[in-house]
C-alpha atoms as one frame of an Amber mdcrd trajectory, in Angstrom:
protein
  -9.971 -11.003  32.566 -11.128 -14.273  34.110 -14.850 -13.861  33.440 -14.411
 -13.039  29.737 -13.631 -16.092  27.659 -14.016 -14.567  24.179 -13.954 -10.934
  23.103 -13.375 -10.675  19.366 -14.553  -9.001  16.172 -15.467 -11.054  13.104
 -16.010  -9.278   9.789 -18.146 -10.914   7.143 -15.924 -10.365   4.108 -13.175
 -12.735   3.066  -9.686 -11.405   3.849 -11.300  -8.258   5.330 -10.736  -6.153
   2.204 -13.122  -3.328   1.328 -13.450  -0.518  -1.183 -14.436   3.077  -0.378
 -18.220   3.333  -0.159 -18.690  -0.298   0.875 -20.261  -1.350   4.159 -18.014
  -2.955   6.755 -20.180  -5.437   8.622 -19.745  -8.275  11.054 -20.207  -9.237
  14.687 -18.693  -8.519  18.057 -18.545 -11.892  19.814 -18.557 -12.046  23.620
 -18.435 -15.251  25.659 -18.807 -14.874  29.413 -18.100 -17.599  31.968 -20.409
 -15.795  34.393 -22.464 -12.635  34.447 -20.528  -9.386  34.643 -21.305  -5.762
  35.484 -20.242  -3.326  32.789 -20.510   0.409  32.224 -20.894   0.049  28.483
 -19.902  -1.984  25.437 -18.707   0.230  22.598 -17.601  -0.366  19.020 -15.584
   2.167  16.996 -14.858   2.395  13.270 -11.602   4.276  12.728  -9.649   5.348
   9.675  -6.520   7.410  10.190  -3.124   8.256   8.770  -0.061   8.834  10.893
   3.601   9.729  10.315   6.275   9.850  13.018  10.038  10.136  13.210  12.635
  11.792  15.424  15.836  13.678  14.731  18.578  15.091  16.940  19.929  18.607
  16.774  22.427  20.569  18.794  20.928  23.130  21.160  22.733  25.784  23.164
  22.137  25.748  26.906  23.645  27.763  29.738  25.608  24.679  30.698  26.872
  24.187  27.150  25.806  22.470  23.953  23.386  19.563  24.252  21.613  17.240
  21.861  17.875  17.744  21.617  15.421  15.187  20.241  13.034  16.753  17.732
   9.753  14.985  16.989   8.172  15.204  13.553   4.648  13.864  13.210   1.458
  14.200  11.200  -2.062  12.888  11.751  -5.002  12.575   9.386  -8.484  11.404
  10.385 -10.661   9.908   7.648 -13.455   8.816   9.984 -13.949   8.025  13.680
 -17.426   6.774  14.620 -18.412   5.249  17.973 -21.533   3.218  18.755 -22.910
   1.758  21.980 -23.896  -1.916  21.844 -24.748  -2.453  25.532 -25.414  -0.058
  28.382 -26.500   3.573  28.430 -30.000   2.952  27.176 -29.818  -0.848  27.059
 -30.017  -1.075  23.263 -31.097  -4.340  21.743 -28.661  -6.337  19.628 -29.914
  -4.987  16.291 -29.559  -1.321  17.206 -26.648   1.060  17.062 -26.586   4.543
  18.535 -24.102   7.309  18.933 -22.148   7.238  22.186 -23.265   9.782  24.775
 -20.902  11.461  27.182 -22.722   9.952  30.158 -22.235   6.324  29.052 -19.934
   5.519  31.967 -22.339   6.705  34.667 -24.576   3.631  34.662 -23.655  -0.041
  35.097 -25.715  -2.905  33.763 -25.334  -6.639  34.082 -24.500  -8.759  31.057
 -25.560 -12.399  31.559 -23.201 -15.316  31.157 -23.059 -17.231  27.894 -22.571
 -16.469  24.219 -23.424 -13.042  22.785 -23.179 -11.788  19.202 -23.677  -8.084
  18.450 -24.123  -7.150  14.769 -22.030  -4.181  13.717 -21.896  -2.203  10.464
 -20.547   1.021   9.052 -20.499   2.431   5.495 -17.089   3.694   4.498 -16.766
   7.204   3.064 -15.770   7.710  -0.544 -12.297   8.953  -1.568 -10.342   7.055
   1.072  -6.630   6.363   0.540  -5.528   2.746   0.242  -4.158   1.004   3.304
  -0.449   1.389   3.927   1.803   0.130   6.713   5.441   0.862   7.510   7.610
   1.600  10.512   7.545   5.347   9.854   3.916   5.857   8.906   0.634   4.232
   8.054  -2.850   4.559   6.637  -4.784   2.233   8.929  -8.394   1.119   9.203
  -9.729  -0.582  12.320 -12.854  -1.797  14.020 -12.257  -1.479  17.773 -14.403
  -2.635  20.665 -14.196  -1.724  24.321 -15.937  -3.238  27.342 -15.812  -0.718
  30.181 -15.889  -2.541  33.516 -15.975  -0.874  36.965 -12.423  -0.574  38.251
  -9.497   1.424  36.976  -7.611  -1.312  35.101 -10.395  -3.717  34.155 -11.372
  -2.462  30.708 -11.170  -5.087  27.952 -10.449  -4.099  24.353 -10.099  -5.785
  20.991  -9.629  -4.632  17.426  -9.858  -5.966  13.880  -7.753  -4.268  11.214
  -9.054  -4.342   7.663  -7.693  -3.280   4.290  -9.076  -0.584   2.013  -8.241
  -0.769  -1.699  -8.937   2.475  -3.543  -9.298   2.393  -7.298  -6.455   3.530
  -9.551  -7.579   2.990 -13.121  -4.504   3.010 -15.342  -6.690   3.862 -18.336
  -7.320   7.305 -16.817  -3.609   8.151 -16.595  -2.074   8.985 -19.968   1.432
   8.329 -18.682   0.594   4.688 -17.962   0.440   3.964 -21.712   3.772   5.596
 -22.526   6.493   3.512 -24.113   9.921   3.932 -22.544  13.079   3.971 -24.659
  16.638   4.739 -23.589  20.020   4.776 -25.308  23.115   5.527 -23.226  26.859
   5.295 -23.919  29.923   5.593 -21.656  33.688   5.441 -22.057  35.900   3.011
 -20.188  39.528   3.743 -19.403  41.918   5.225 -16.890  44.294   8.143 -17.277
  45.396   8.312 -20.883  44.454   4.713 -21.677  41.204   4.414 -23.630  39.636
   0.970 -23.271  36.670   1.721 -25.536  33.000   2.365 -25.022  29.905   0.434
 -24.038  26.250   1.285 -24.528  22.758   0.076 -23.786  19.515   0.200 -25.750
  16.599  -0.266 -23.368  12.832  -0.282 -23.817   9.557  -1.014 -22.022   6.250
  -1.325 -23.828   4.446   0.794 -21.189   4.808   2.503 -17.839   1.642   1.278
 -16.072   1.091  -2.129 -14.466  -1.118  -3.808 -11.891   0.013  -6.349  -9.280
   0.312  -9.761 -10.899   1.391  -8.430 -14.306   4.840  -9.076 -15.691   7.174
  -6.174 -16.305   9.233  -7.341 -19.299  12.632  -5.674 -19.526  14.300  -5.760
 -22.926  17.772  -4.313 -23.335  20.821  -4.828 -25.504  24.253  -4.182 -24.021
  26.998  -3.611 -26.591  30.428  -3.763 -24.999  33.198  -2.436 -27.230  35.509
  -1.942 -24.263  38.181  -4.146 -22.753  36.347  -4.401 -19.437  33.587  -6.756
 -18.358  30.234  -5.067 -17.707  27.843  -6.160 -14.959  24.138  -5.249 -15.441
  21.906  -4.922 -12.349  18.136  -4.462 -12.270  15.906  -3.383  -9.384  12.315
  -2.306  -8.842  12.005   0.007  -5.834   9.237   1.703  -3.885  10.105   5.213
  -2.737   7.925   6.676   0.005   7.906  10.351   0.933   6.698  11.155   4.444
   5.591  14.696   5.300   5.327  15.984   8.878   5.778  18.997  11.156   7.624
  19.652  14.384   5.794  21.548  17.110   9.087  22.306  18.889  10.453  24.016
  15.765   7.525  26.377  15.254   5.624  23.854  13.116   8.514  23.509  10.690
   7.517  21.198   7.826   9.893  18.524   6.659   9.884  15.496   4.393  11.717
  12.229   4.779  12.281   9.656   2.048  12.610   5.910   2.453  13.274   3.388
  -0.320  12.448  -0.320  -0.250  13.566  -2.833  -2.838  10.653  -4.751  -4.332
  12.778  -6.973  -6.584  16.429  -6.965  -7.657  18.732  -9.168  -9.672  22.169
  -9.225 -11.250  22.346 -10.308 -14.886  25.084 -12.264 -16.618  28.357 -10.426
 -17.049  28.924  -8.947 -20.507  32.417  -9.953 -21.527  34.820  -7.543 -23.281
  34.216  -7.014 -27.014  30.839  -8.761 -26.913  27.112  -8.117 -26.940  24.436
  -9.319 -24.548  20.637  -9.182 -24.667  18.816  -8.727 -21.373  15.393 -10.374
 -21.299  14.233 -10.235 -17.697  10.742 -10.421 -16.242   9.680  -8.955 -12.914
   6.288 -10.042 -11.633   4.663  -7.087  -9.867   3.857  -8.354  -6.342   0.989
  -7.159  -4.117   1.714  -3.476  -3.490  -0.128  -0.277  -2.601  -1.000   1.810
  -5.677   1.163   4.716  -6.765   0.679   8.106  -5.118  -1.551   6.881  -2.246
  -4.190   9.353  -3.387  -6.221  10.793  -0.523  -3.338  10.864   1.963  -1.435
  14.126   2.307   1.211  12.828   4.715   2.445   9.827   2.659   3.245   9.561
  -1.044   4.427   6.410  -2.837   6.317   6.131  -6.122   7.879   3.184  -7.944
  11.025   3.210 -10.072  12.829   0.724 -12.241  16.614   1.033 -11.965  19.101
  -0.360 -14.475  22.763  -0.042 -13.593  25.756  -1.075 -15.712  29.137  -1.173
 -13.965  32.445  -1.694 -15.823  35.095  -3.661 -13.967  38.854  -3.273 -13.975
  39.970   0.122 -15.223  38.123   3.284 -14.424  34.843   3.786 -16.228  31.607
   5.652 -15.686  28.541   3.667 -14.714  25.320   3.874 -16.656  22.291   4.367
 -14.401  18.781   4.510 -15.819  15.827   5.326 -13.571  12.258   5.272 -14.878
   9.044   5.712 -12.930   6.678   2.743 -13.017   3.003   3.386 -12.238   1.217
   0.754 -10.156  -2.575   0.782 -10.459  -5.528  -1.442  -9.609  -7.333  -1.650
 -12.973  -5.137  -2.778 -15.894  -4.741  -1.084 -19.232  -7.234  -2.309 -21.790
 -10.201  -2.320 -19.418 -12.577   0.292 -20.823 -15.722   1.976 -19.627 -14.379
   3.835 -16.616 -16.401   6.880 -15.601 -13.296   8.661 -14.343 -11.937  11.564
 -16.435  -8.656  11.246 -18.293  -5.904  13.002 -16.340  -2.365  13.810 -17.322
   0.567  12.577 -15.289   2.860  15.054 -13.619   5.556  16.609 -15.751   7.056
  15.579 -19.067   5.825  16.092 -22.609   2.300  14.937 -23.394   2.347  11.387
 -24.779   1.064  10.624 -28.266  -2.636   9.850 -28.594  -3.488   6.244 -27.897
  -6.174   4.902 -30.199  -8.375   1.917 -29.463  -6.446  -0.005 -32.092  -3.172
   0.436 -30.201  -4.597   0.009 -26.694  -3.251  -3.148 -25.015  -5.649  -6.098
 -25.001  -6.248  -8.311 -22.023  -5.342 -11.970 -22.488  -8.183 -14.386 -23.101
  -7.384 -16.251 -19.876  -7.600 -13.116 -17.706  -8.308 -14.227 -14.128 -10.643
 -12.547 -11.679  -8.768 -10.265  -9.295  -8.014 -11.558  -5.828  -6.365 -10.042
  -2.765  -2.918 -10.981  -1.492  -0.823  -9.937   1.496   1.581  -7.046   0.880
   4.984  -8.239  -0.309   6.693  -6.417   2.569   4.920  -8.553   5.159   3.387
  -7.762   8.529   4.225  -4.904  10.857   3.302  -4.248  14.491   0.079  -2.281
  14.882   0.383  -1.604  18.605  -1.247   1.700  19.541  -1.032   3.853  22.648
  -4.388   2.713  24.057  -3.539  -1.009  23.781  -2.804  -2.859  27.013  -2.550
  -6.318  28.536  -6.317  -6.715  28.200  -6.277  -6.114  24.413  -7.294  -9.400
  22.845  -5.922  -9.330  19.282  -2.983 -10.302  17.094  -0.718  -7.242  17.083
   0.851  -7.844  13.645  -0.902  -6.994  10.410  -0.217  -6.674   6.674  -2.635
  -4.973   4.273  -3.987  -7.006   1.379  -3.915  -5.583  -2.143  -5.570  -6.470
  -5.398  -3.689  -9.096  -7.404  -4.230 -10.659 -10.840  -2.799 -14.161 -11.005
  -2.564 -15.067 -14.678  -0.791 -18.281 -13.721  -4.167 -19.675 -12.736  -4.941
 -20.031 -16.455  -8.625 -19.623 -15.757 -10.482 -19.436 -19.060 -12.856 -16.538
 -18.580 -13.021 -15.723 -22.267 -16.106 -13.795 -23.328 -17.324 -13.033 -26.850
 -15.892  -9.547 -26.603 -12.468 -10.902 -25.665 -12.510 -13.466 -28.473 -13.197
 -10.654 -30.931 -10.338  -8.661 -29.414 -12.600  -5.931 -28.046 -11.723  -4.115
 -24.827 -13.100  -5.602 -21.640 -15.728  -3.618 -19.703 -14.673  -2.056 -16.411
 -18.059  -2.956 -14.940 -17.479  -6.606 -15.857 -14.049  -6.476 -14.297 -15.005
  -4.666 -11.099 -17.945  -6.998 -10.504 -15.405  -9.751  -9.882 -13.619  -7.928
  -7.092
């Protein structure tokens, strides 16, 4: 619109990352080249989850069989609060009030020049972490709308922000589990036996936070006449849950897998041994499970695959769940109760003496853009008058030990666990 030079939302927190229970605050900035008549100026704080996909199925018609498109979708609302900043009562800049249904009945004149409207909203507790993908999202937005007389003259803007919910690995017993595997396979074709190969694999624990190194230790013993190729990959598996109204609210789940990191190790030659020592740095990622969202569930798995070449032989495939949290093991003092992971035998008791210690150069946590990058956040009410960048990537907590920041306290020097309150105060 020609009269509106600036219409934007500025939040007052670096990288626009918040935790449940925090207050989202900032300003709606409006610059007008000349005075303008408006019905109202509204700001909305929105948190919602959404899943959508389509499938085709054959349907019988009188004219014969046809393909029908079936829509599966799910919606969750975490909050949706609207406030009037101008119009309908002519509130001053420091006031916020709930929108009334009659807010479009009266027009007022906003003078030319620079205007800043303070905005704020306290987030509810127990929100799921932000998540973005092509098939579904957990999205948090501040939206503003200037309603101007005329059917197509409304101006809108929005500011997405990230929510990082806490996942304390110290409250999940499975996060401390050690992982050990021993597998053996034969190699050969028909009646020709080429020998066997095996792998001994271990991880010191199952739980990690972004920025930590996942150290993979494995020994491949190849007693066969074929070369063996080891492959490693860390994957995120997302389960989407939705219903179809056209199929009598039939529920269905869809699974998508993304590769976080993958690599091929050196080939293990026939009649030889090879030690795999690989390190995968956990990049910025949403925490496991996406607690608080019923429509989307995230899991992480480490895959190790050994493939014999030449003659026929069975592959070895090892898949182990990796738990991604936000507070690392060894940080004590959490008020959350200890909970068991799903399934499996209960792990052995972990004493304070065996609990992992944080390194003396532990850095303060920061926030980094999701490793999967930005996605389009265009919504159905966006139009040509929406003034905002339409691509967005959530930011997640990240611990960059490469900074080598010496934050050593007396407790750390003595090898005592670090306080969760100390750690969280840095976020």
